[in-house]
N, C-alpha and C positions, 0 to 999 in steps of 0.2 A: 400443546396444543401440537397434535402430526400434522407432519412436515409437509404432504399431500394439500392438506386443512387451509394451511399457512400461506400455497401457493395461491390456491385457489382464491381464498381470499382476498390474497395482494391482486388478483384478475381479476377481480368485481369491479377495482377502482379505474380501470383501463377504459376510456372513451369519459370518464368524468373533468369536471372542474373543479379544481381549490380555491376556495373561494373567490368565487370567477376572472379565477386569470391566470392559471395554470389547467391545461386541457394536458392529461394523460396519455398519450398516444400507445403507447404501449410498453410493458411488463421489462423492464435489462435484466435485471433478479435481484432475487431472493433472499434474506440474509435470517441469525437468529435475533434480530434487533428490528430490521428495516425492509423495506422495499423500494426498490430505485427504477422509473421512471424518466423515459423517453417524452418530455411536454414542450409541448409550444405556450409561449406566453401571449396572452389576448393581443398585442403587437406585431405575432409572428414570429417571435425573436424563440428558437431551439433550448431547452435546459434540460438540463438533466436535476431531478424532484426525487427525497430520499425521504421516507412516510419511515417515523418510527411507527412500531408496529401499536394498533389501540390498547389492547393488554398494558402494552408497556410504559404509554405516557401517562398511564395515571398513579406511577412509581417517580415523585419530586426528582430522587436523584438518579434514576436512568433519565429522566427527562434533558435533569440540568448536564449529566454527561452528554448525550447527545447532541445539545442545543452547542457547549463550548469546542467543539471538535468546528463549529465553521467562527469560532471567535478568537482560536487559539491557530487556525490556519492563515487568519488573516494581518492578526498579527505578525505571520512572519515576513509578511510584506514582499516577494520574492516570486518574480513571474514563472516558478518551477515548483509554486505549492498553492496546487492549485486552490482557486476564488470559490468561496462559500457566499451568496451575492442574495440571498433573502433567508430568512428562517420565520417559520409562522405557526400556526394551527388552524387544522380542518375545522370544519362546522361539528365532526364527530370527538373530537379534541387529540386525536392526532397532528403530535409536532412535527412538521415539516422540515429541509431543507433542502434550499435551490442552488444548483453549482454549475459550472459550466461543463456541456456535456466533449469528451476528449475522445478523437479520434487516430485507434492506432492499435496497440496493444501491453501487456504488462512485461517488462524484463523476465518474469519467470517462461510465459510465455515464449518470449523472443527465442529465449536460451532453448525451450524444449523445440521449437519450429527449426532451428537450427545445429539442431542432433543431441543438445544436451547440454552446452557450453560454446561459451561466443571466444571471439577471438581476442587476442589482450591487447590491441588498439582499440577495440571495441568495449572491454571493458574499461579501461581510461578513459575513454572519451567520457561512456556515462559514468563513474566516480567523480568529474568533475563537476559536471553538473548538479549532480547530488551535492556536492561537499561547499556547490556553493550559497545553495537551498540551505543544507547542515549551518557553514557558516554565519548565514542572517537568521539562522531561527535560535543562535547561540550570542548574536549579540544581543535579540529577544528574549534570553534567560528562559528560551524554550529545549525542550527533550523531545524528539520524539516516540521514541523508547521502541520502534518496530517498525525499523527498516529491513528490506530484504524485498527480493526479488517479484515478489505478487505487488508488493506498494511501491513500485517504480515502475511511472508508464512513460514507454516511450509512444510518442505522434509517430503522427506520419512523415513527419517536416523533421524528426530526429530530437524535434526536446522534448527532455525527461521532466517527469511530472511529480513533485512526491505526492502519496497518496495517506487518508488515512490521519490526519493528527487527530482523530479521535481518542488516542490513551496516549495524547503527548503529557506532559505538563510543565506549568510556569516555575523557575525556580527562584521562588521569592518566597520572601522569611512569613508571609501572611497567606499565604498558600494555604487552601482548607483540606486538613490532612485526609480528609472523606472521599474527596475530590484526587487525591494520589494514589489512595489503596491504600496505605504504607503498610509493610511488612509482606503483602502481595507480590510477586513478582509478574510482572505485567509483560506480554511480549511475547514473539515466536523462539521457544529454546533452540531450534538450528543456529539464529540468531543472535541473542544474549552475551550478552560481556557476563566476567564471573559474580561482580557484582549485580549484575542484577540477576541472574537467577538465584542467585544467596536471599535477596531479597533487600537488599541493604541498600532502602531509598535514598537516606542521605545523603551515601557514594555515589547516586547515578543521575550527572548533569552528560555535556557535550562529550566527553570521550568513551559512554558507553554507546553514543551513537558514532562515534569514531569506530569502534569493534566492532559493529554493527555492518558497517560498511566493507569495512575487511572483510566481515564472512560474506555477505554477498558479493566483493567481487571473487571472491575466495569461489566462492560456488557456482558464479558464472566461467570462471578460468578453467575450470576441472570439472566441471558436474556434479562435485560431491562436498557434503558440509565437509565442513572444519573436524566436527568431533564425528566417527563413526558410529552410529549405536543402532540398536532397533526399535526401542521405544521412546516417546515423549520422555519418559519419565527420566528412564539412561539417558539422552541428550541432557536432561536439567542436570543432573548426575556429571556428567562427565563436563558441560558450560564452567559447573561449581566449583571443578575440582581438579582441574584438566590445565595444563597449556595445549593454544591451539598447533594443530600439523604446521607445518614448517611448506606456505604453496612449495618456496627453491626447491623444498626436498620430495615434494610429488607430482612436480613438473616442472624439472631441470631443466626446458626447453624457453619455461616463461622467460624473459629476460631479466640479467638480476637486478638492473636499478626499479622493474614492477616488481618483482618477488619481495625485491626487502620493503616497500612501500607496506605491500598486503603484510606482510609476515611483525613489523612494526605495528601498523595498526589494535592487532590480534596480541601484543602483547599479553600477558596474565597479570602482569603488573601495571596499574595505572601512571607508575609516572615514568614506565619505557613507553606507553606509545610518544605516538601523538600528541603535541601539547594542541594540537585542535584544530578543527577543523580543516584551516583557515589554512596551518600549517602545511595540511597534507596535502591540501590540495592545487596547493603550490607545487609541493612533490610531485604526485602526478600531472600534473600542466609539461613539468619540466621533463619526464618521462616519456612522455608522451612525442614532443617536441625532438628528446632524441633517437625515437624510432621511428618517426615520419616525419620530423624538418618543418612540421608547423605544428600553432596551437591547437586543441582540442575546437570543435566547434557541433553544434549538430548538425554540420553537412556531412559530418566522417559518420551521422547515424544513419544516413536513409537508408545504406544500403541492406539494413534490418527490416525495413516496413513492409511490412505482409505486402503479397500480393496479388492477394483476394483482393474481392469486390461485390458487396452483398448491396444489393437495391432495397432501399428502406419505403416505406409507405409514408409519405407526407401526411401531415391531416387535413382534414376536409377543406380544410378553409386556404392552401395551400395547392398549387398547380404544381408547377416545375417538381420531378421527381428529384431527390437527395440522394446520392449516396455514399456508401461506406463502406466498412467494414468492422469485422469482429470474428470473434467465437470465446470467449473462457472465461473465466473467474471474478472481477470487481464488480464491472456491470458494464451495461452493453444493451444500443437500438441498431413485390416480396417474400418470401420467402422464409417464413421463421425452422428452423430447426431445434433439435436439443445438442448441446453443446459439450464437446467428448467430456466422460465422469471423470477419467484419469488423473489424478492427483499429478500437479507437476514435480518432474524431480527434483527441482530445487527447494520444494516447501516441502518439508520431511514433517512435519508437525501439524496434526490434525489442529486445528483454532479455532475455539467458538466462534460463534458468528459468521461465518466465514459466506459472503454470498455469494448464495449458487443463481448463473445464468442459464437463461429457459430461452434466449436467443444468442444468434448465433454472428450477430455482428461484429466488430470487435469494435464500435463507436462504445467507448466509457465512461463512467464519470468520474471523475476522485470520491465517490460516495464512499468508498475506504478500506479500509479493514483493520480491525477495529480486532487484529489477534490475541485473544490473553488465552495461554499457555502455562495454565498452571497448572497439572496434575489435577486439576476439578474444574476450577475455574469459577470465572465471572457469569459470562454471558449465559451459558450456559444455568447457571445458577438461576438469574432472572428469568432469562426465554423459556428455559426447560426442556429443549432439544439443542441440537445443533450443531456440528462438527462441521465438516467443509476443510478446504485445503485450504486456505490463509488468508483471508481475509474477514474482517467483520462489518456486515450494516448495521 
């Protein structure tokens, strides 16, 4: 179905109420798999609702994968993982998830707004929070598989939320092979560890996420990718066959301790990386203390919050105006304007199913970025279309 037709159909749901409970107040984003809406529950509480496209809901495999995003994210049981609060099926048979509504922007957007890269103290502060989430996930045998700047959301209070557990998997012997898509490289090439780019699913574990976070730190600190490439396919080849560039060599001004942390995370050989997300987190905290004289905290990231404020209309049942902020990819809710169509410099690979923001407010939900960027891929085949900058709904 043409992109415009998908968006128009998604807009038709605005103003309707799902199952007598969730009134859809506005369309926040549209992706290859789903549309995301700002919504109000009948008890007046605001949420984000992610609705799987009707034609995809009839496919049991896609529907199961969509619904398990909520199960996996909630299994992490960490405030840095976006909570999925409800799931159900609409009257027309479309599956949907109800998620917390977030106020802020992705790290890809924040980096773009700050000139393409962030100060190393901010990079360390971000990493400390993300690694805490990854350590919690690792303890539950959960691998995210798509850590990258556009899947990390910075709230206006400085908290970092990890988005899109849609391509995560449980590392258990009983896991359904079909659910993990054995042999396919799920993720985003610019942030893929060697084993992930090679499709070696039996090797994908917490160390894969450690590598991806190292690549994310590299991108946020330098404004460039670990592997310089001109196409996604070339990026995949380099990820599978080449050692990462050294942050210390690319930017000698980065403090030695911080550069060493990133370089170790990006080791080609798994045994040379940090042994766990928890071990890397402790090193990141120590490097931050050496730099700033205190432990990293959300307060250290408040300076990056967007100063913009865009009024968002409340649903008819509410009276007091609600303000928030927003412009660009994962999800968001007055004047509406189209988001800047330029791709983020930190997301070098078009990934299937990336939600395209259709409003400008920086209020988003963790509805997620199921980036499946493997020289062909899944969502594109499932949905029949869709590229986009780096997050799938």
